[in-house]
N, C-alpha and C positions, 0 to 999 in steps of 0.2 A: 750133492744137489738133490739127487733122487730121494735120499732119506728124509731131507727136509720137506720136499714136495709132497711125499706121501704121508707125512706126519710121523714117520718111524723115529725121527730125531726132533725133539722139542726142547722148549725151555732155554736154559743157559747153554746147553750143548749146541742147540740149533743157532742160537745167537752168535756163538764163538765160531762155528762153522761158516756162517754167512759173513761174518767179519773177515775171516781168512779169505773167503772168495773175493770179497770187495777190494782186497789189496793184492791179489794174485795176478795171474796172466790176464791179457785182454779177454780171453775166452771165459775165464773164471769171473771176471768182473761183469762181463755180459750176462753170465748165468745168475749172478747175484741180482742184477737188475731185473731179470725175468722173474726170479723168485719173489722179489718184492712186489712186482706188478700183479702177482696172484693174490695179493692181500694178506699174505702170511706175515706173521710177526710185525704187526702194526707199529710196535715200539722201535723197530729197526728201519722204518720207512725214511727217516731223515737221511739215511745213506744215499738216497736217491739224488739229493742235492749235490753231493760230491760226485756221484757217477755221472750226473748230467754234464759235468764239466771235464770229463775224462778225456785224455789225449786221443784215445782211439775212437773212431767214428761209430763203430758198431755198438760200443758200450754206451755212448751218448744217445744213440738212436733207441736202444732198448730202454734206457732210463727215461727218455722223454715219452715213450709209448706207456711205460709203467705209470708214470706221473699222470698222463691223460686218463688211463684206465681207472686209477684210483681216484682222481678228481671227479670222474663222471659217476662212480659207484657209491657216492656218499662222501663228498669231499670234507676233509678236515680243513681248517684254515691254513695249515701248512701246505697241504697238497694243492689247494686252490691257488695259494701264492706261488708255488713252484710251477703250476700249469701256466699261470700268467707270465711268469719269467720266461718260460719256453717260448710262449707265443710272441714275446717281444724281441726275441733273439733274431738276428739276421740269418739268412740261408734257408734252404729248402728242407734239408735232412731232418732237423729237429721239428720244424713245423709239421712236416708230413707224419713223422712218428707221433707227435702229440695229437694230431687229428685222428690218426689211426686208433690210438688209445681211447680218445674221447668218444669215438663212434663204436667201440668194441662191444658196448653194452646193448646195442640195438635201440629200439624206440621204447618210450618217448625220449627225445633228446633232453638230457638234464640241462637246467639253467646255465650252468657253468660252460657246458659244451656249446650251447647256443651263443652265449656271450663271446666266447673265445672265437668261434666260427665267424661271428659278425665282425670281430676285430680283424681276422685274417682274410676277410673278403677284400681288404685293401693291400694285401701282400704283393710285392713286386712280381712274384712268380704266378703265372697263369695256372700252373698245376695246383698250387696251394689255394688260390682263389676258387678254382672249380671244385676242389674237394670241400672247401668251406661252404660253398653254395649247396652242394649235395647233402651235407650234414643239416643245413637249415631247411632243406626240402624245397 
């Protein structure tokens, strides 16, 4: 993970290492989601769709955060669609992680973050509604 993160491992070797992490232990899958959230290896970001449905809650949470972060930092249509998919799922964990990722870039709030936060103002959880209100200012 460190070699990929600092750029010591790149190209096909980095993609292979990331693919190995993405099917490893829950901790390795979590690390893969974190790496993808850094914006490294954009061609590997579709892995986040799989990681966001992982059976382990921490992997799903890190994937949702990564999706939010990538969507807010210059969304591709795929990241925008994944962010909206996360926003429409039930529960608090993924919505909170998504909002955390969307707000990680600071101000100004990107359009997609504002649109998703507006949507989540209707969430059943008061925690998520309050977080969405804070993002919107």
